[in-house]
C-alpha positions in Angstrom: 182.8 65.4 40.5 181.6 62.3 38.7 178.3 61.2 37.1 176.4 57.9 36.8 173.6 57.8 34.2 170.7 55.4 34.2 168.5 55.4 31.0 165.0 54.0 31.0 164.7 51.9 27.8 161.0 52.5 27.4 160.8 56.3 28.0 164.4 57.1 27.1 164.5 59.2 30.3 167.7 59.8 32.2 168.5 59.7 35.9 171.8 61.4 36.7 173.6 60.6 39.9 176.1 63.4 40.6 178.7 62.9 43.4 181.6 65.0 44.6 184.1 62.1 45.4 184.3 58.6 46.8 182.9 58.5 50.3 181.3 61.9 49.7 177.9 63.4 48.9 175.6 62.8 46.0 172.4 64.1 44.5 170.1 62.4 42.0 168.5 64.4 39.2 165.2 62.8 38.1 164.3 59.3 39.1 162.7 57.7 36.1 165.7 55.6 35.1 166.2 52.0 36.4 167.5 52.1 40.0 170.0 49.2 39.8 173.0 51.1 38.4 172.3 54.0 40.7 172.1 51.9 43.8 175.3 50.0 42.8 177.2 53.3 42.4 176.0 54.6 45.8 177.2 51.5 47.5 180.4 51.1 45.6 181.5 54.7 46.1 180.1 54.9 49.7 178.0 57.9 48.9 175.5 59.9 51.0 172.5 60.5 48.7 170.9 63.6 50.2 168.5 64.9 47.5 166.4 63.9 44.6 166.2 67.0 42.4 163.2 66.9 40.0 163.3 68.8 36.8 159.5 68.5 36.5 156.6 66.3 37.6 156.0 64.1 34.6 156.0 60.4 35.4 159.0 59.4 33.3 161.1 61.7 35.5 159.7 60.9 39.0 158.8 57.2 38.9 161.1 56.2 41.8 161.0 59.3 44.0 159.2 57.4 46.8 161.7 54.5 46.5 164.7 56.7 46.9 163.1 58.7 49.8 162.2 55.5 51.6 165.6 53.9 51.1 167.9 56.9 51.8 165.7 59.4 53.7 166.6 61.9 51.0 164.7 65.1 50.3 162.6 65.2 47.1 162.9 68.7 45.6 161.0 70.5 42.8 159.6 73.8 41.8 156.9 75.3 43.9 154.6 75.7 40.9 154.3 72.0 40.6 154.2 71.0 44.3 150.6 69.7 44.1 151.3 67.8 40.9 154.1 65.9 42.6 151.7 64.9 45.4 153.9 66.9 47.8 157.6 67.8 48.0 160.0 67.8 50.9 161.5 71.0 49.6 160.4 73.6 47.0 162.8 75.5 44.8 162.6 78.6 42.7 165.0 80.4 40.3 168.4 81.1 41.9 167.9 78.9 45.0 171.0 77.0 46.0 171.7 73.8 47.8 175.1 72.7 49.2 175.7 68.9 49.5 179.2 68.2 50.5 181.4 69.7 47.7 178.4 70.0 45.4 176.9 73.5 44.9 173.6 73.2 43.1 171.8 76.3 41.7 168.2 76.0 40.4 167.3 77.7 37.2 163.6 78.2 36.4 163.1 77.4 32.7 159.3 77.1 32.1 157.7 76.2 28.8 157.5 72.4 28.8 155.9 72.7 32.3 155.2 75.7 34.5 157.8 74.6 37.1 160.5 73.2 34.9 163.9 73.5 36.5 167.5 73.1 35.3 170.2 72.4 37.8 173.6 74.0 37.5 176.2 72.1 39.6 179.5 73.7 40.6 179.0 76.1 37.7 180.5 73.2 35.6 177.5 71.2 34.3 173.9 71.9 33.6 171.0 69.4 33.7 168.2 70.7 31.5 165.3 68.3 31.9 162.9 68.4 29.0 163.7 71.9 27.8 166.9 71.4 25.8 168.1 68.2 24.2 170.9 67.3 21.9 169.6 68.7 18.6 166.1 69.4 19.8 164.0 71.2 22.4 161.0 70.4 24.6 157.4 70.6 23.4 154.8 73.0 24.6 151.9 70.5 24.6 152.6 68.3 27.6 150.6 68.4 30.9 151.1 71.7 32.8 152.8 73.4 29.8 153.0 77.1 29.6 153.8 78.5 26.1 156.2 78.8 23.2 157.4 82.3 24.3 158.4 80.9 27.7 160.3 77.9 26.2 162.2 80.1 23.8 163.1 82.6 26.5 164.2 79.7 28.8 166.6 78.4 26.1 167.8 81.6 24.6 167.8 83.9 27.6 168.9 81.4 30.3 170.5 78.3 29.0 172.3 79.9 26.0 173.8 82.5 28.4 175.9 79.7 30.0 179.5 79.2 28.8 179.8 77.5 25.4 182.0 74.7 26.7 179.6 73.7 29.4 178.3 70.1 29.3 174.5 69.7 29.0 172.8 66.6 30.5 169.2 66.5 29.3 166.2 64.6 30.6 166.3 62.2 27.6 169.1 60.4 25.7 172.5 61.9 24.9 174.5 64.7 26.4 175.8 67.7 24.5 177.5 71.1 25.2 176.0 74.6 25.1 178.2 75.6 22.1 177.2 72.7 20.0 173.5 73.5 20.5 174.2 77.2 19.8 175.7 76.3 16.4 173.8 73.2 15.4 170.4 72.9 17.1 167.8 73.7 14.3 165.5 75.6 16.6 168.2 77.8 18.0 169.6 78.4 14.5 166.1 79.5 13.5 165.8 81.8 16.5 169.2 83.3 15.7 168.1 84.1 12.2 170.7 81.8 10.7 168.2 79.5 8.9 164.9 80.6 7.3 161.6 79.3 8.5 159.6 77.1 6.1 156.0 77.9 5.5 154.4 74.6 4.5 150.7 74.3 4.9 149.7 71.6 7.3 147.2 70.3 9.9 148.5 70.2 13.5 146.2 68.5 16.0 143.6 68.7 13.2 143.8 72.5 13.0 145.0 74.5 10.0 148.6 75.7 10.5 151.9 76.6 8.9 154.8 74.2 9.5 157.8 76.5 10.1 160.4 73.8 11.2 160.6 70.1 11.4 163.6 68.6 13.0 164.7 65.2 14.3 163.8 64.7 18.0 165.7 62.8 20.7 163.6 59.6 20.2 164.2 59.4 16.4 160.8 61.0 15.6 160.2 64.7 14.6 159.6 67.8 16.6 157.8 70.6 14.8 157.4 74.4 15.2 154.0 75.4 13.8 151.9 78.5 13.6 148.2 78.0 13.9 146.0 80.0 11.6 143.6 80.8 14.4 145.2 83.5 16.5 148.6 83.0 14.9 149.7 81.0 18.0 153.2 79.4 17.8 153.6 76.0 19.3 156.3 73.2 19.5 154.5 69.9 18.9 155.3 66.2 18.1 155.7 65.4 14.5 153.2 62.7 14.9 150.5 65.4 15.3 151.4 67.2 12.1 150.1 66.2 8.6 151.5 68.2 5.6 148.9 69.4 3.1 149.2 67.8 -0.3 
């Protein structure tokens, strides 16, 4: 198996071309990255690109779906919860569904939170592609379009992704790769959930509402990602740091 990554310089979103071998089969995970390096790899390695596998429907992950479908006749796949948000899919997937593409065995993992139909893709039980749920040193937010809630996101990470082997490579929807074990030990959100680090309790305003700031950590784009607890209803949420103002 080999990978080719394409990173969109504006959105910092990744497209991952995964192939079994030269002259073999390939799938593309998310299509928001520039197409040039992907197309070059398909031609150079004489690959049959059969599927575009969508982690979720947000534009920075699906921008070239139609271009790949038109060029290669490949099937665009995503979770059934988001079918209407994609504007239609060639194939819908749910948790545990499997695809076989040459020597690639792809298993879909439903990991809601950032969106209702967020998927991870486990390929050959060797690598996992986590979309916008788990990043190197950070996690996905629960305020994007079609989000579910904090409890879903936490369970998706702690109950599903952290159950994978610690040496498994993680290829996220944005910026740099990591491994499961590194995130288990070093990711600030996971450390908090494991009880290794205490929560802060700084008063703040989040989206203009009174809240407690429990954690502020560096996000994949160099900004901050925050865990807050709103006073009204004591609702927990993971939000952009740009939407949080500490009380003075």
